[in-house]
MARKE-557392 format. One record per residue: x, y, z of N, C-alpha, C in turn. Coordinates in steps of 0.2 Angstrom, whole numbers, plus 2048, in hexadecimal, padded with zeros to 3 digits. Layout:
REM MARKE-557392
XYZXYZXYZ
...
//
This chain:
REM MARKE-557392
B6684036FB65843369B6D847368
B6F845361B7684835FB7584E35A
B7285335FB7185A35AB7785D359
B79860353B80864352B7F869356
B8686B358B8887035FB8B87635B
B8D875354B9187B351B8C87F34D
B8687F34DB8288334BB7E888350
B7D88F34EB7B894353B7589634F
B70897354B6A899352B698A0355
B678A634FB668AD352B5E8AE351
B5D8B2357B558B3356B548BB355
B4D8BB353B4C8C1352B4A8C735A
B478CB358B458D035FB3F8CD362
B3C8C635DB368C4363B388BF365
B3E8BC365B418B5367B408B0362
B3F8B135DB3D8AB359B438AA354
B458A4352B4A8A334EB498A7349
B508AB345B508AE340B568AC33A
B5C8AA33DB618A8339B648A133D
B6889E338B6C89833AB7289A338
B7889933DB7F89B33CB8189533A
B85892336B8888C333B8F88C333
B94888334B9B888332B9A88932B
BA188C329BA188E321BA288831D
BA488331FBA687D31CB9F87931A
B9B87831FB9487731FB9187B319
B91881319B8D886315B9088330E
B9788330CB98882306B9687B302
B96876308B93870307B8C86F305
B8A874307B80874307B80877300
B8487E2FEB838812F8B8587D2F2
B8A8792F3B8A8742EDB8686E2EB
B8186E2EFB7B86A2EFB7686D2EB
B768712E9B718762E5B708722DE
B6A8702DCB6786F2D6B698722D0
B6D86F2CBB718742C4B698772C3
B6B87D2C0B668822BDB668822B5
B618832B3B608842ABB5E88D2A9
B618912A7B5F8962A5B588982A0
B5589C2A2B4F89D29FB4E89D296
B5589F295B578A028DB5589928B
B5989428DB5A88D28DB5288A28C
B4F88C290B48889291B4488C28C
B4589228AB40895285B4289127F
B4888F27DB4A88E276B47886276
B4688127CB4587C27BB3D87B27A
B3A88127DB3288127CB2F884277
B3288A277B2F88F271B3288D269
B3888A269B3C88A263B3C881263
B3A87D267B38876266B40873265
B45876268B4B875267B4D86E26B
B5186A26BB54866270B58868276
B5886827BB5C869280B6386B281
B6686627BB6D86627AB6E86C275
B6A86D270B6A87226CB6987926F
B6487A272B6487F276B6988227B
B6D87C27EB7187F283B7888027E
B7987D278B7F87F275B7E885271
B7888826FB7888E26CB78894273
B75892277B7589727DB7D899280
B8189227EB88894281B8C89627B
B89897275B8D899270B9189626D
B9188E26CB9588B26AB92888264
B9688725FB95884259B9487C25A
B90878255B92871255B9886F254
B9B872250BA386F24FBA7871255
BA6875259BA987625FBA8870264
BA086F265BA086A26ABA2862267
BA0862261BA485B25EBAB85A25E
BAE85F25EBB685F25FBB885E265
BB486026CBB485E272BB3857275
BAE855270BAC84D271BB284926D
BB384C269BB9847265BB484325F
BB184725CBAC843258BAB849251
BA784724CBA684B245BA084F247
BA0855244B9A85B244B95857243
B9485323EB8E85023BB8D84A240
B90845245B8F841249B8B84524F
B8E84D251B8B850256B83853255
B8485424EB7E85724CB7885124D
B7984C24BB7484724CB73845253
B77845258B7584525FB7184C261
B7585025FB70857261B6985725F
B6785425AB60853257B5B84D25B
B5F84925EB5B844262B59846268
B53843268B4F845271B4C83E272
B4C83B277B5083C27CB59839279
B5E83C27DB6483927BB66834282
B6B82F27FB6C82B285B6F82E28A
B6E82B290B7282D297B7A82F295
B7D82A293B8582B291B8783128D
B82831288B83837283B8183D286
B7D83E28AB7B84428DB81845292
B84842296B8984229AB90845297
B8F842290B9784428DB9684C28A
B9184E287B8E854284B8E85828A
B8C857290B8B85C296B9385D297
B9685A298B9D859299B9F85F294
B9F85D28DBA3860289BA1869288
B9B86928CB9887028BB98873292
B9B870298B9C87329DB978732A2
B9386E2A1B8D86E2A4B8C8682A8
B868662ACB858602B0B8085E2AC
B808572ABB7B8532A7B738542A8
B718572AFB6A8582B0B6885F2AC
B6E8632ABB6B8682A7B6A8672A1
B6A86129EB6885F298B6385C297
B6085A29DB5A85629EB5485A29F
B5285F29BB4E86429CB48862297
//
């Protein structure tokens, strides 16, 4: 078996494993693998106010439709149509997420 040798196990007073010490580079790699999160305020807008996730995120971030449309290089009215659709195409979700500084999975709630 090729068990990693750069991991250290620290035991508690009873001799049971309590902590694992790993190299910092591995810790950074593991911490970047976390699933993207969605704030409770966004979820509440989607559920309680019947908003699309795109609109809920835009309002949560304090952006106007014009600002997001400008980042996308489209008109405000074209963006408003996309924001009102549910579900939106994957490619559209990816573009909007990038314009808002999010990852696409955060818009797929």
